[in-house]
C-alpha positions, 0 to 999 in steps of 0.5 A, spaced: 500 481 514 506 478 518 510 484 520 516 480 521 516 478 513 516 486 511 520 491 512 517 498 514 518 501 507 515 495 504 508 496 508 509 503 506 509 502 499 504 497 499 499 502 503 502 507 498 500 503 492 493 501 496 491 508 496 493 510 489 489 504 486 483 506 490 484 513 489 485 512 481 478 507 481 474 512 485 476 518 480 476 513 474 
C-alpha cells in the first residue's frame, strides 16, 4: 500500500470497511 496514493481519510475508510467485513464474517 503506497501511502502517497491515499489520503489518510481513504486509508481510514479502507480499515473501517475491512473491520466491518471481518466483524460481519465472524458473526455470520
